[in-house]
BAKOLTOR-538410 format. One record per residue (C-alpha): x negated, y, z; residue in one letter; residue number from 1. Coordinates in steps of 0.25 Angstrom, whole numbers. Each point is the difference from the previous one (the first is absolute). Example, Ala and Ser with C-alpha at 12.3 -4.5 7.8 and 13.67 -1.06 7.14 Angstrom:
<pts>
     X     Y     Z type seq
   -49   -18    31    a   1
    -6    14    -2    s   2
</pts>
This chain:
<pts>
     X     Y     Z type seq
    89   -16  -185    m   1
     3   -11    10    a   2
     7     2    12    i   3
    -7     3    13    k   4
     7    -5    13    k   5
    -4    13     7    s   6
     6     9   -11    e   7
    13    -8    -1    l   8
     2     1    15    y   9
    -2    15     0    s  10
     9     2   -12    s  11
    11    -7     6    l  12
    -1     7    13    w  13
    -1    13    -7    a  14
    14    -4    -5    s  15
     5     0    14    c  16
    -4    14     2    d  17
    11     4   -10    e  18
    10    -6     9    l  19
    -4     3    14    r  20
     8    13     3    g  21
    10    -3    11    g  22
     2   -15    -5    m  23
    -4   -11    10    d  24
   -11    -9    -5    p  25
     9   -12     2    s  26
     9     6   -11    q  27
   -10     6   -10    y  28
    -7   -14    -1    k  29
    12    -5    -7    d  30
    -2    10   -11    y  31
   -15    -2    -2    i  32
     0   -15     1    l  33
    12    -1   -10    v  34
    -7     9   -10    l  35
   -13    -8     2    l  36
     8   -12    -3    f  37
     6     6   -13    v  38
   -13     5    -5    k  39
    -7   -13     2    y  40
    10    -9    -6    v  41
     2     9   -12    s  42
   -15     0    -3    d  43
    -2   -14     3    k  44
    12    -7    -7    y  45
     5     9   -11    a  46
     2    -7   -13    n  47
    -3   -13     6    d  48
    11   -10    -2    p  49
    -5   -10    10    d  50
    -3     9    11    a  51
     4    -2    15    l  52
     8    13    -1    i  53
     9     5   -12    e  54
    -2    14    -4    i  55
    13     4    -7    p  56
     3    12    -9    e  57
     3    12     9    g  58
    -6    -7    12    g  59
   -15     4     0    s  60
   -10    10     5    f  61
    -1     6   -14    k  62
    15     3     1    d  63
    -3     8    13    m  64
   -11     8    -7    q  65
    10     5   -10    a  66
     8     6    12    l  67
   -11    10     5    k  68
     6    14     2    g  69
    15    -5    -2    a  70
    10     6     9    k  71
     7   -14     2    d  72
   -14    -7     2    i  73
     4    -7    13    g  74
    13    -6    -5    d  75
    -7    -5   -13    k  76
   -11    -6     8    i  77
    11    -8     8    n  78
     6    -5   -13    i  79
   -14    -4    -5    i  80
    -3    -8    13    i  81
    14    -6    -1    g  82
    -2    -5   -14    v  83
   -13    -7     4    l  84
     6    -5    13    a  85
    12    -6    -8    a  86
    -9    -7   -10    a  87
    -9    -7    11    n  88
    10    -3    11    d  89
    -6    11     9    l  90
    13     7     4    k  91
    -2     4    14    g  92
   -15    -1    -1    v  93
    -5    11    -9    i  94
    12     9     0    d  95
     1     3    15    v  96
    -6    14    -1    a  97
     9    11    -6    d  98
    -8     9    -9    f  99
    12    10     0    a 100
     1     2    15    d 101
    -1    15     2    d 102
    -1    -2    15    d 103
   -13    -7    -2    k 104
    -6     6   -13    l 105
     5    14     0    g 106
    11     7    -9    k 107
    -1     5   -14    g 108
   -14     4    -4    k 109
    -7    -5    12    e 110
     5   -14    -3    m 111
    -3     1   -15    v 112
   -15     5     3    d 113
    -2   -11    11    k 114
     4   -11    -9    l 115
    -7     5   -12    t 116
   -13     1     8    n 117
     2   -14     5    l 118
     1    -5   -14    i 119
   -12     8    -4    t 120
    -8    -6    11    i 121
     3   -14    -5    f 122
    -4     4   -14    e 123
   -14     1     4    n 124
    -9    -9    -9    p 125
    -6    -6    12    s 126
    14    -6     3    l 127
     1    -8   -13    d 128
     2   -14     5    f 129
     1    -6   -14    s 130
   -15    -1    -1    k 131
    -5     4    14    n 132
     2   -13     8    l 133
   -12    -9     3    a 134
     4   -14    -4    g 135
    11    -3    11    g 136
    -8     7    11    d 137
    13     6     5    d 138
    -5    14     0    i 139
    14     5    -2    l 140
     5    -9    12    g 141
   -11     6     8    d 142
     4    14    -3    a 143
    14    -3     4    f 144
    -5    -6    13    e 145
    -8    13     2    y 146
    12     9    -2    l 147
     8    -8    10    m 148
   -11     1    10    k 149
     0    15    -1    n 150
    15     1     0    f 151
     0    -9    13    a 152
   -10     9     6    t 153
     8    13    -3    e 154
    13    -6     3    s 155
    -4    -2    15    g 156
     4   -10    11    k 157
    15     0    -4    s 158
    -1    -3   -15    k 159
   -13    -7    -3    g 160
     4   -14     4    q 161
     2    -4   -15    f 162
   -15    -2    -2    y 163
    -9   -10     7    t 164
   -15     5    -1    p 165
    -7    -7   -11    s 166
   -11    -4     9    e 167
     9    -7     9    v 168
     7    -7   -11    s 169
   -13    -5    -6    r 170
    -4    -6    14    v 171
    14    -7     1    m 172
    -2    -6   -14    a 173
   -14    -5     2    k 174
     2    -7    14    v 175
    12    -8    -6    l 176
   -10    -9    -7    s 177
     7     1   -14    i 178
    -7    -9    -9    r 179
     4   -10   -11    d 180
    12     8    -3    a 181
     9    -3   -12    t 182
    11     6    -8    n 183
     9    -7    10    k 184
    -6     6    12    t 185
    10     9     8    t 186
    -2    13     7    f 187
    10     7     9    y 188
     1    13     8    d 189
    13     1     8    p 190
    -2    15     2    t 191
    -8     3   -13    c 192
     0    15     0    g 193
    -8     5   -12    s 194
    -5   -14    -2    g 195
   -15     2     3    s 196
    -1   -12     9    l 197
     6    -9   -11    l 198
    -9     5   -11    l 199
   -13    -2     9    k 200
     4   -14     3    a 201
     2    -2   -15    l 202
   -14     6    -3    d 203
    -5   -11     9    e 204
     7   -11    -9    a 205
    -6     6   -12    d 206
    14     5    -5    g 207
     6   -14     1    k 208
    13    -2     6    g 209
    14     6     2    t 210
     3    12     9    i 211
    13     1     9    y 212
     3    13     8    g 213
    11     6     7    q 214
     1    14     5    e 215
    12     7     7    k 216
    -3    14    -5    d 217
     4     2   -15    v 218
   -10    11    -3    a 219
   -11    -8     6    t 220
     4   -13    -8    a 221
    -1     8   -12    a 222
   -14     4     3    l 223
    -3   -15     2    a 224
     6    -4   -14    r 225
    -8    12    -7    m 226
   -13    -4     8    n 227
     1   -15    -6    m 228
     2     5   -14    i 229
   -11    10     1    l 230
    -9   -12     5    h 231
     5    -8   -12    g 232
     8   -10     8    q 233
    11    -7    -7    e 234
     4   -11     9    a 235
     7     8    11    i 236
    13     1     7    e 237
     2    12     9    i 238
    14     0     7    h 239
     4    13     6    r 240
    11     6     9    g 241
     2   -10    11    q 242
    -7    -4    13    s 243
    -8   -12    -1    t 244
     4    -5    14    l 245
    15     2    -1    s 246
     1    -3   -15    d 247
   -12    -7    -6    p 248
     1    -1   -15    f 249
    -9   -12    -3    f 250
     7   -13     2    k 251
    -1   -14    -5    d 252
    11    -8    -7    s 253
     6    -4    14    n 254
     1    14     5    g 255
   -12    -2     9    y 256
   -12    10     0    l 257
    -9    -2   -12    k 258
   -14    -4     5    t 259
   -13     6    -6    f 260
   -15    -4    -1    d 261
    -4    13     6    f 262
     7    11     7    v 263
    -6    14     4    v 264
     8    11     7    a 265
    -1    13     7    n 266
    13     2     7    p 267
     5    12     7    p 268
    -6     0    14    f 269
     9    -4    12    s 270
    13     3    -8    s 271
    11     3    10    k 272
    12    -4   -10    n 273
    -6   -13    -6    w 274
    13    -8     3    a 275
     9    10    -7    t 276
    10    -8    -9    g 277
    -2   -14     5    f 278
     0    -8    13    n 279
   -13    -5     4    p 280
     6   -10    10    q 281
     7    -6   -12    d 282
   -10     2   -11    d 283
     4    -7   -13    l 284
   -15    -3    -3    y 285
    -4    -6    13    g 286
   -12    10     2    r 287
     2     2    15    f 288
     5   -15     3    e 289
     0    -5    14    k 290
    -3   -15    -2    d 291
     0    -5    15    e 292
     0   -14    -5    v 293
   -12     1    -8    e 294
    -7     8    12    s 295
     3   -11    10    a 296
    -5   -10   -10    k 297
   -13     7    -4    t 298
    -2     8    13    g 299
    -2    13    -8    k 300
     8    12     3    a 301
    12     3    -9    s 302
     2    14    -7    y 303
     8    11     6    k 304
     8    11    -6    t 305
    -9    12    -1    p 306
     4    12     9    p 307
    12     8    -5    d 308
    -8    13    -1    k 309
   -13    -5    -5    n 310
    -1    -8   -14    g 311
   -15    -3    -1    d 312
     2   -15     3    y 313
    13     0    -9    a 314
    -9     3   -12    f 315
   -10    -9     4    l 316
     9   -12     2    l 317
     7     4   -14    h 318
   -14    -1    -6    i 319
    -2   -14     7    l 320
    13    -5    -5    k 321
    -3     5   -14    s 322
   -14    -8    -1    l 323
    -1   -14    -7    k 324
    -5   -11     9    s 325
   -14     4    -5    t 326
     3    14    -1    g 327
    -9    12     5    k 328
     4    14     5    g 329
    -6    13     5    a 330
     9    10     7    c 331
    -4    14     6    i 332
     6     2    14    l 333
    -2     9    12    p 334
   -10    -5    11    h 335
    12    -2     9    g 336
     4   -13    -7    v 337
   -13    -6     6    l 338
     4     3    15    f 339
    14     4     2    r 340
     9    -8     9    g 341
    13    -7     2    n 342
     6    -5   -13    a 343
   -12     4    -8    e 344
    -9    -7     9    a 345
     8   -13    -2    e 346
     0     2   -15    i 347
   -15     2     0    r 348
    -2   -12     9    k 349
     8    -9   -10    s 350
    -8     5   -12    l 351
   -13    -3     7    i 352
     4   -14     4    e 353
     5    -3   -14    r 354
   -14     5    -6    g 355
     6    10    -9    y 356
    -9    11     3    i 357
   -14    -2    -6    k 358
    -5    14     3    g 359
     1    14     5    i 360
    -7    12    -5    i 361
     0    13     9    g 362
     0    12    -9    l 363
    -4    15     3    p 364
    10     9     5    a 365
     6    11    -9    n 366
    -1    -8   -13    l 367
    14     0    -4    f 368
     8    12    -5    y 369
    13    -3     8    g 370
    -7    -1    13    t 371
   -13     3     8    g 372
     1   -12     9    i 373
   -10   -12    -2    p 374
     5   -12    -7    a 375
    -5   -14    -3    c 376
     1   -10   -11    i 377
     6   -13     4    i 378
    -5   -11    -9    v 379
    10   -13    -1    m 380
    -3   -13    -6    d 381
     9   -12     0    k 382
   -10    -9    -7    e 383
    -7    -8    11    g 384
     8     7    11    a 385
     3   -13     8    a 386
   -15    -2     2    d 387
    -4    15     2    r 388
    -7     1    14    k 389
    -6    14    -2    h 390
     4    14    -4    i 391
   -11     9    -6    f 392
     0    14     5    m 393
    -7    13    -6    v 394
    -1    13     7    d 395
    -2     9   -12    a 396
     5    13     7    s 397
   -13     7     0    k 398
    -3    -1   -15    g 399
     6    12    -7    f 400
    -3    14    -6    a 401
     8    13     2    k 402
     8     4   -12    d 403
     7    13     2    g 404
    10    -3    12    n 405
     0   -15    -2    k 406
   -10   -11     2    n 407
    -4    -9   -12    r 408
    -7   -13    -1    l 409
   -13     1    -7    r 410
    -5   -10   -11    e 411
   -10    -5    10    q 412
    11    -2    10    d 413
     9    -8    -9    i 414
   -11    -9    -5    h 415
    -5    -3    15    k 416
    14    -3     4    i 417
     3    -9   -11    v 418
   -14    -7     0    d 419
     1    -3    15    i 420
    14    -4     0    f 421
    -1   -10   -12    n 422
   -13    -6     5    k 423
     6     0    15    q 424
   -14     6     4    t 425
    -1     4    15    e 426
    -7    13     1    f 427
    -2     7    14    p 428
    10    11     3    k 429
     7    -3   -13    y 430
     6   -14    -2    s 431
     3   -13     7    r 432
     6   -13    -2    l 433
     9    -1    12    v 434
     5   -14     4    s 435
    15    -1     2    v 436
    -4    -7    13    e 437
    -6    14     5    e 438
    12     7    -5    i 439
    10    -9     7    s 440
    -8     1    13    d 441
     9     6    11    p 442
    -9    12     2    k 443
     3     3   -15    n 444
    14    -6    -1    d 445
     0     1   -16    f 446
    -4    14     1    n 447
    -7     3   -14    l 448
    -5    14     4    n 449
   -13     1    -7    i 450
    -8     7    11    p 451
     3   -12     9    r 452
    -9    -9    -9    y 453
   -10    10    -7    i 454
    -7    11     8    d 455
    -3    10   -10    s 456
    -4    11     9    q 457
   -14     6    -2    e 458
   -10    -2    11    v 459
     0    11    10    e 460
   -13     8     1    d 461
    -2     0    15    i 462
    -8    10     7    q 463
   -11    -6     9    d 464
     0     8    13    i 465
   -14    -5     5    e 466
    -6     5   -13    a 467
     7    13     2    h 468
    -6     1    14    l 469
   -14    -6    -3    l 470
    -2     1   -15    g 471
    -4   -10   -11    d 472
     9    -7    -9    i 473
     8   -12     3    p 474
    -5   -12    -7    s 475
    14    -5    -2    a 476
     3    12    -9    d 477
   -13    -3    -8    i 478
     4   -15    -1    e 479
    13     4    -6    a 480
    -7     4   -12    l 481
    -5   -14    -3    k 482
     6    -1   -14    e 483
   -11    10    -3    y 484
   -11    -7     8    w 485
     3   -13    -7    e 486
    -4     7   -13    v 487
   -11    10     5    y 488
    -6   -10     9    k 489
   -12     8     5    t 490
     7    14    -1    l 491
     6    -1    15    k 492
   -15    -1     5    g 493
    -4    12    -8    e 494
    12     8     6    l 495
     1    -5    15    f 496
    -9    -5    11    s 497
     4    -7    13    a 498
     3     9    12    s 499
    -5    -2    14    k 500
    14    -4     4    r 501
     6   -13    -6    s 502
    11     1   -10    n 503
    -4    14    -4    y 504
    -9     5   -12    s 505
    -8    13    -4    q 506
     0     7   -13    l 507
   -15    -1    -5    k 508
     1    12    -9    i 509
     6    14     0    s 510
    15     0    -4    k 511
    -3     9   -11    d 512
    -9   -11    -7    n 513
    11   -11     1    i 514
     5     1   -14    k 515
   -14     1    -6    q 516
    -5   -12     8    t 517
    11    -8    -5    i 518
    -1     4   -15    f 519
   -15    -2     0    d 520
     1   -14     7    h 521
    -5   -11   -10    p 522
    12    -9     3    e 523
    10    12    -3    f 524
    -8     3   -13    v 525
     0   -15    -4    t 526
    15    -2     3    f 527
     3    13    -8    s 528
    -7    -6   -12    k 529
     7   -13     2    e 530
    13     7    -1    m 531
    -5     8   -12    d 532
    -4   -13    -7    a 533
    14    -6     4    l 534
     7    11    -8    f 535
   -10    -1   -11    t 536
     4   -15    -2    d 537
    15     3     0    w 538
    -3    12   -10    k 539
    -7    -9    -9    t 540
    10   -10    -1    r 541
    12     9    -1    n 542
    -7    10   -10    t 543
     1   -12   -10    l 544
    14    -2     3    t 545
     4    15    -1    l 546
    -8     2   -13    k 547
     8   -12    -6    a 548
    13     7     2    l 549
     8     2   -13    t 550
    13     5    -6    v 551
    12    -7     7    g 552
    -7    -4    13    i 553
     9     1    12    k 554
    -6     9    10    p 555
     6    -6    12    k 556
    -6   -13    -3    k 557
   -14     7    -2    t 558
     1     6    14    i 559
     4   -13     6    f 560
   -12    -7    -6    r 561
   -11    10     4    i 562
     6     3    14    s 563
     1   -14     4    e 564
   -15    -1    -4    d 565
    -3    11     9    v 566
     6    -7    11    l 567
    -7   -12    -3    t 568
   -13     7    -1    a 569
     1     7    14    y 570
     6   -12     7    t 571
    -8    -4    13    g 572
    -9    12    -1    k 573
    -5     5    13    a 574
     6    14     4    l 575
     7     2   -13    m 576
    15    -2     0    d 577
     3    -6   -14    k 578
    14     7     1    y 579
    -6    14     2    d 580
    -9    -2   -13    v 581
    13    -6    -7    y 582
     7    13     4    q 583
   -11     9    -7    h 584
     2    -8   -13    l 585
    15     1     1    m 586
     0    15     3    n 587
    -9     3   -12    y 588
     9    -9    -8    w 589
    13     8     4    n 590
    -7    13    -2    d 591
    -8    -2   -13    v 592
    -2   -14    -6    m 593
    14    -4    -2    q 594
     3    12    -9    d 595
   -13    -4    -8    d 596
     4   -14    -1    c 597
    14     3    -5    y 598
    -7     9   -11    l 599
    -9   -11    -4    i 600
    12   -10     0    a 601
     7     9   -10    a 602
   -11     6    -8    e 603
   -13    -7     2    g 604
   -13     6     3    w 605
     3    14    -6    k 606
    -6    13     5    a 607
     9    10    -5    e 608
    -1    15     4    l 609
    12     8     3    s 610
     3    14     5    i 611
     3     0    15    m 612
     2    15     1    k 613
     2    11   -11    q 614
    -2    15     4    t 615
    -4    12    -8    k 616
   -14     0     7    a 617
    -3   -14    -2    a 618
     4   -14    -4    t 619
    -2   -11    10    v 620
    -2   -14    -6    w 621
    -3   -13     5    d 622
     1   -15    -2    c 623
     9    -9    10    d 624
    -8   -13    -2    l 625
   -14     6    -1    a 626
     0    14     6    p 627
   -10     9    -6    k 628
    -8     1    13    t 629
    -4   -15    -3    l 630
    -5     4   -14    v 631
    -8    12     5    i 632
    -6    -8    11    d 633
    -5   -11    -9    r 634
    -3     7   -13    y 635
    -3    15     3    f 636
    -5     0    14    l 637
   -11    10    -3    a 638
    10    10    -6    e 639
     9    -2    13    k 640
   -12     3     9    k 641
    -4    13    -8    a 642
    14     5     2    i 643
     0    -4    14    e 644
   -13     8     2    k 645
     7    12    -7    l 646
    12    -1     9    e 647
    -9    -1    13    a 648
    -7    13    -5    d 649
    13     7    -2    k 650
     5    -5    14    e 651
   -13     6     6    a 652
     2    13    -6    i 653
    15     0     5    a 654
    -5    -2    14    a 655
   -10    11    -1    q 656
    11    10    -5    l 657
     9    -5    11    t 658
   -12     3    10    e 659
    -2    14    -6    l 660
    15     3     1    e 661
     1    -5    15    e 662
   -13     8     4    e 663
     3    13    -7    h 664
    15     1     0    n 665
     1     5    14    t 666
     2    14     6    e 667
   -14     4    -2    e 668
    -3    -9   -11    g 669
    -4     4   -15    y 670
    14    -5    -5    f 671
     8     7    11    a 672
     5    11    -9    d 673
     4    -9   -12    l 674
    15    -3    -2    d 675
    -4   -14    -5    k 676
   -13    -6    -1    v 677
    -1    -4   -15    n 678
    -9     3   -12    k 679
     6    13    -4    a 680
     0     7    14    n 681
   -14    -4     3    v 682
    -5     5   -14    q 683
     8    13     3    k 684
    -7     1    14    r 685
   -14    -3    -6    l 686
     2    11   -11    k 687
     4    10    11    e 688
   -12    -4     8    l 689
   -10     2   -11    l 690
     7    13    -5    a 691
    -3     5    14    a 692
   -14    -4     0    k 693
    -5     4   -14    p 694
   -15    -4     3    k 695
     4   -13     6    a 696
    -6   -12    -7    k 697
     7   -14    -1    k 698
    -7    -9    10    k 699
    -7   -13    -4    d 700
    12    -9     4    l 701
    -9   -12     1    a 702
    -6     7    13    m 703
    14     2     6    a 704
     0   -12     8    a 705
     5     9    12    e 706
     7    12    -7    p 707
     6     6    11    e 708
   -13     1     9    a 709
    -9     4   -12    t 710
     8     7   -11    y 711
    13     4     5    g 712
    13     1    -8    e 713
    -5     1   -14    q 714
    -7   -13     1    a 715
    12    -7     6    v 716
     9     5   -11    l 717
   -10    -3   -11    e 718
    -2   -14     6    l 719
    15    -2     0    y 720
     2     4   -14    l 721
   -12    -9    -5    k 722
     6   -12     8    l 723
    14     2    -7    l 724
    -8     1   -14    d 725
    -7   -13     4    d 726
    13    -7     4    q 727
     7     4   -13    t 728
   -12    -5    -8    e 729
     1   -13     7    l 730
    15    -1    -2    t 731
    -3     1   -15    k 732
   -11   -10     0    k 733
     9   -10     8    i 734
    12     2   -10    k 735
   -10    -2   -12    l 736
    -6   -12     6    a 737
    13    -6     4    t 738
     6     2   -14    t 739
   -12    -6    -6    a 740
     1   -12     9    l 741
    15    -2    -3    d 742
    -3     0   -15    i 743
   -11   -11     3    k 744
    10    -8     9    v 745
    12     1   -10    i 746
    -9    -5   -11    n 747
    -6   -11     9    r 748
    15    -5     3    y 749
     2    -2   -15    k 750
   -12    -9    -1    t 751
     2    -9    13    l 752
     1   -14    -3    t 753
     9   -10     7    e 754
   -12    -5     8    d 755
    -4    14     4    e 756
    14     3     5    i 757
     0   -13     8    k 758
   -13     4     6    q 759
     5    14     4    l 760
    13    -5     6    v 761
    -4   -13     7    v 762
   -14     3     4    d 763
     0    15     2    d 764
    14     3     4    k 765
     6   -13     7    w 766
   -11    -7     6    m 767
    -8    13     4    a 768
    12     5     7    s 769
     3   -13     7    l 770
   -15    -1     4    e 771
     1    13     7    r 772
    13    -3     7    s 773
    -4   -14     5    i 774
   -13     6     5    k 775
     7     8    10    t 776
     4   -13     7    e 777
   -15    -1     3    m 778
     0    14     5    e 779
    12    -2     9    r 780
    -7   -12     6    i 781
   -12     7     4    s 782
     8    12     4    q 783
     8    -9    10    r 784
   -12    -5     6    l 785
    -7    13     1    t 786
    12     7     6    q 787
     2   -10    10    r 788
   -14    -1     5    i 789
    -1    15     1    k 790
    14     1     7    e 791
    -6   -10    11    l 792
   -13     8     1    a 793
     8    13     2    e 794
    10    -6    10    r 795
   -10    -5    10    y 796
   -12    10    -3    e 797
     3     9    12    t 798
     3    -8    13    p 799
     9     6    10    l 800
   -11     4    10    p 801
    -7     7   -10    k 802
    13     7    -5    q 803
     2     4    15    t 804
   -14     5     1    t 805
     1     8   -13    d 806
    13     6     4    v 807
    -6     4    14    a 808
   -12     7    -7    d 809
     9     8    -9    l 810
     9     4    11    e 811
   -13     5     8    s 812
    -5     8   -12    k 813
    14     6    -3    i 814
     2     4    15    t 815
   -14     7     0    a 816
     4     8   -13    h 817
    13     4     6    l 818
    -7     4    13    e 819
   -10     9    -8    k 820
    12     6    -6    m 821
     6     3    13    g 822
    11   -11     1    f 823
    -1    -7    13    v 824
    11    -9     6    w 825
     1    -9    12    n 826
</pts>
């Protein structure tokens, strides 16, 4: 069975439950990630003499399996990991966690059970990495990222800094214009954490190039090294244990800082001890130089040493010094670097005048695990810096989704930021190409705070005092909906007419008919059909693409191809935001399609049945790729409808039984003396009743439509019993019909051809689901228009004079009623 991403993730996270106890997430991540690493390399590289990782005797996951239940299991696991580390120069990387630490893992049997259970979880067949990888699609690397994200989330503010959200990493990599990379291309991260930024940059280079990283925290540097190996990266150099600023590791043959083609970084925000271990005023590497001679010659500001208690610009200047003359860099920093004064203002001015800053991207608040403050991406580019006269700014602060207690960039947010930045597209309230001349103007004085240049505030919904006093709807509010009137050109005339007062309009129809009037309007119907046709065209093209998928395909390339096509299809379409449509596709991909594509990549178009749940009462079976509901809907719809009819009849009887119980289970009801209303007690009561009335005859139940009024207790009891019998009979019929249908479906699975499976999966599952999802965008468009018009109508439908009159009338009536009741006051 091929691996599914969702199952892989859930299995790995289940392993974390074994270690939760009193251990901090920042600690138990070291255990889980090391075990994942050992399991992966053992499966992937065992018995392969040319492998990236050597699996020595006594250093594999198989050796760990033999330890299950052993009293000294913790010590023996440490030995196994040590053997593997020694054979692969991974000392200090994979042997950081102590599996014999009884303070963290418990003592005696508790430790034995915990570690045994951990090994058992990793024995799950779905975690057999020797055959479950989809052709270099980094499913294991993605799982590693998934775990680090969850560990960072649970570790909280103080210990989650090791991980940069992958969505932000992707944005940074994509705005660097990494193209035409070769094996000689170099990538550097001076504060590399878990290495996700470097890996995303390398992805943009199609895996070509060499990675260099430095990380002060030893355990985090170990994470980075493992992360690289799990992503299949061989050309890596991760240095650990020293501060990049005080003791940079990567230098050239002359002792100067080594320079790189691309630099990415997410340094600690506003570090207060950045200068520990060296004297910035006498920096060996000239990162904070004050070249007054050059300043006098060029007229450009000289650098200053960053403030003692704020290291943001120290990291930025280190990055700048580490770039080749054509190098490009992207760095995440807090918004304060854009506007803070004193020494930072002078550094900022110098960077702007020298043309090193290509762009700034403002991000939403609360994205990062170490802090909740908003941050930005500073994009630097030395190539063409001397001629750079503009800085491109993007305010992406409002595009995100809530994800637990953090915010997260959605797929549509990532794509929009990257598209607009790379094409330098100016978009109202979102992006601007700002001239250095404007930035250097005395009123701005080299302040780069984004709101100075982009007003992203929503248009205020202003209340119209005259309309509240005199009625009617302000025409300005109606004209504000012009994007709709440009599509539905005559709809406005159907909804509104001119008022006697200029600049005001009246609603021509009842507010209750607004929705129907819009939905029935010919132009709305036409536009809806055009959007349906647009999706149909996209579906036709991509159905062919998807049905052509074969074993060995790379799912990530598949979704890239079809998602780019959906963006192209909806570009420039009125009222429809192409990025909203794109998000529908990406949501479905993440929830369903990617698992299906990994199955196809590993096994092809196979519809294999498997047991999902086994109980004494029943066996629940289904098929991951082509669920049985699809087979039933396509081939056994009549049988399905017959069962649904039986179930509806059964539900109707259940409702009648409930109604009888509620009506007669009162103090004076016929069920009042029963301990419990059930078949046995009702039969007993009916027997007693008939025994007390020997001459009584059973009534015709068909005539007992109103038993209490007409026939009394006997008819109620008899009706209740008949309904129970009918319910039992229907239950039997449903079971027999369901069993018969199951047999038909199981036999049909055996005869399904590959073309039929493709039809079930692509047509009935993927495309049908996407069509339903994307159609909700049209519904949202109509809802926005309907709700806004109704809101305006209700806001001004009762002018103040009428409200005053209505209140006076009500007051008079209430006063009159009170006087009749004898209440009088002055």
